[in-house]
C-alpha positions as CSV (number, residue, x, y, z in Angstrom):
1,M,35.5,39.7,22.1
2,P,31.9,39.6,23.5
3,P,29.3,38.4,21.0
4,D,27.2,41.2,19.4
5,S,23.6,40.4,20.5
6,T,22.2,42.8,17.9
7,H,23.9,40.9,15.0
8,P,22.8,37.3,14.2
9,L,25.5,34.7,14.9
10,L,24.7,32.8,11.6
11,N,23.7,33.9,8.2
12,E,20.7,32.3,6.4
13,H,22.8,29.5,4.7
14,Q,24.6,28.7,7.9
15,C,21.3,28.4,9.8
16,R,19.9,26.0,7.1
17,H,23.1,24.0,7.5
18,F,22.5,23.7,11.2
19,E,18.8,22.9,10.8
20,V,19.7,20.0,8.5
21,L,22.6,18.9,10.7
22,L,20.6,18.9,14.0
23,A,17.5,17.4,12.3
24,G,19.7,14.6,11.0
25,L,21.1,14.1,14.5
26,E,17.6,13.8,15.9
27,E,16.7,11.2,13.2
28,S,19.9,9.2,14.0
29,L,19.1,9.2,17.7
30,T,15.7,7.9,17.0
31,F,17.2,5.2,14.8
32,V,19.6,4.2,17.5
33,E,16.7,4.0,20.0
34,D,14.8,1.8,17.5
35,L,17.9,-0.5,17.1
36,V,18.4,-0.8,20.8
37,A,14.7,-1.7,21.2
38,R,15.1,-4.4,18.5
39,N,17.9,-6.1,20.6
40,D,15.2,-7.4,23.0
41,R,12.9,-8.7,20.2
42,A,15.0,-10.2,17.4
43,E,13.1,-10.4,14.2
44,H,13.7,-13.2,11.8
45,T,11.7,-12.0,8.8
46,G,12.9,-10.2,5.7
47,L,16.4,-9.9,4.3
48,T,17.8,-7.6,7.0
49,R,18.3,-9.4,10.3
50,Y,19.7,-7.6,13.3
51,A,21.7,-9.7,15.7
52,S,20.9,-9.2,19.4
53,D,24.5,-8.4,20.3
54,L,24.4,-5.4,22.6
55,P,26.1,-5.8,25.9
56,P,23.8,-6.4,29.0
57,G,22.5,-3.1,30.4
58,F,23.4,-1.1,27.3
59,A,19.9,0.3,26.8
60,N,19.8,1.6,30.4
61,S,23.3,2.9,30.3
62,I,22.8,5.1,27.2
63,R,19.3,6.4,28.1
64,P,20.7,9.4,30.1
65,V,23.2,10.1,27.3
66,L,20.5,10.1,24.7
67,T,18.4,12.4,26.9
68,E,21.4,14.8,27.2
69,L,22.0,14.7,23.4
70,R,18.4,15.6,22.8
71,S,18.4,18.3,25.4
72,R,21.6,19.9,24.0
73,T,20.3,19.7,20.5
74,T,17.1,21.4,21.5
75,R,19.0,24.1,23.4
76,L,21.5,24.7,20.6
77,A,18.6,25.0,18.1
78,A,16.9,27.6,20.4
79,E,20.1,29.5,20.9
80,L,20.7,29.7,17.1
81,A,17.0,30.6,16.6
82,L,16.6,27.8,14.1
83,R,13.2,27.4,12.5
84,G,13.4,23.7,12.2
85,Q,12.2,21.7,9.2
86,T,8.7,20.8,8.0
87,R,8.8,17.8,5.8
88,S,6.1,16.5,3.6
89,I,5.3,12.9,4.3
90,A,4.0,12.4,0.8
91,R,7.1,14.0,-0.8
92,S,9.3,11.8,1.5
93,I,7.5,8.7,0.4
94,R,7.7,9.7,-3.2
95,A,11.5,10.2,-2.9
96,I,11.9,6.8,-1.3
97,L,9.8,5.1,-4.0
98,V,11.6,6.8,-6.8
99,G,15.0,5.9,-5.3
100,E,13.9,2.2,-5.0
101,M,12.5,2.2,-8.6
102,V,15.8,3.5,-9.9
103,R,17.7,0.8,-8.0
104,L,15.5,-1.8,-9.5
105,E,16.1,-0.4,-13.0
106,D,19.8,-0.5,-12.3
107,S,19.6,-4.2,-11.6
108,T,18.5,-5.6,-14.9
109,S,20.7,-8.0,-16.9
110,A,22.2,-5.1,-18.9
111,Q,23.3,-3.3,-15.8
112,L,24.5,-6.5,-14.1
113,R,27.2,-6.9,-16.8
114,G,29.2,-4.4,-14.8
115,Y,29.6,-7.1,-12.2
116,G,30.7,-9.8,-14.6
117,A,29.2,-12.3,-17.1
118,V,25.4,-12.5,-16.8
119,D,23.6,-15.9,-17.0
120,P,21.1,-15.7,-19.9
121,R,18.3,-16.9,-17.5
122,V,18.5,-13.7,-15.6
123,T,16.3,-12.0,-18.3
124,N,13.6,-14.6,-17.8
125,V,13.9,-15.3,-14.0
126,I,14.9,-12.0,-12.3
127,E,13.7,-9.3,-14.7
128,P,10.0,-10.2,-14.5
129,E,10.2,-10.0,-10.8
130,L,12.1,-6.7,-10.9
131,N,9.4,-5.4,-13.3
132,A,6.6,-6.5,-11.0
133,L,8.3,-4.9,-8.0
134,H,8.8,-1.7,-10.0
135,A,5.1,-1.7,-11.1
136,L,3.9,-2.1,-7.5
137,L,6.1,0.8,-6.3
138,A,4.9,2.8,-9.2
139,T,1.3,2.1,-8.2
140,I,2.0,3.5,-4.7
141,H,3.7,6.5,-6.3
142,R,0.8,7.1,-8.7
143,R,-1.7,6.9,-5.8
144,L,0.2,9.6,-3.9
145,T,0.1,11.8,-7.0
146,E,-3.6,11.1,-7.6
147,T,-4.3,12.0,-4.0
148,R,-2.4,15.2,-4.2
149,Q,-4.3,16.2,-7.3
150,V,-7.7,15.5,-5.7
151,A,-6.6,17.3,-2.5
152,S,-5.5,20.4,-4.3
153,P,-7.6,21.9,-7.1
154,R,-6.0,22.3,-10.5
155,G,-4.4,25.6,-11.0
156,D,-3.6,26.1,-7.3
157,P,0.1,27.0,-7.2
158,R,0.5,24.9,-4.1
159,S,-0.7,21.7,-5.9
160,G,2.5,21.4,-8.0
161,T,0.3,20.6,-11.0
């Protein structure tokens, strides 16, 4: 049966699904490109270390595949008349910060009991550092909130205040 060009292929909820799906694919492709680039410059700082273990020529061999993936994603988005997503950088940062603060809160001696017996020193050794990390993250979060309030006058419905 030929497609009905006067009737949209997807409803609003289905469109949103594909907007999220394809935007996520775009982000994943960017992350793959970043990881491939790290292969040539192994970093030895921080707790996450990526091993330079890609086969020789991998970056060059996947470049055309990544290009085709991006092209097909763009074409499908256009065919489906997807609007795309606009994301707030400030809101994204706040979400990351809140998530990390919750993880820190979930790592106190009381929560560690779920992993087994907790050494009494944890309260004096680890928790002060967790509290300091939490406070620093909260400082960044607060500055984003303060900046938002200064940027948008009180009472403005777009300000969220």
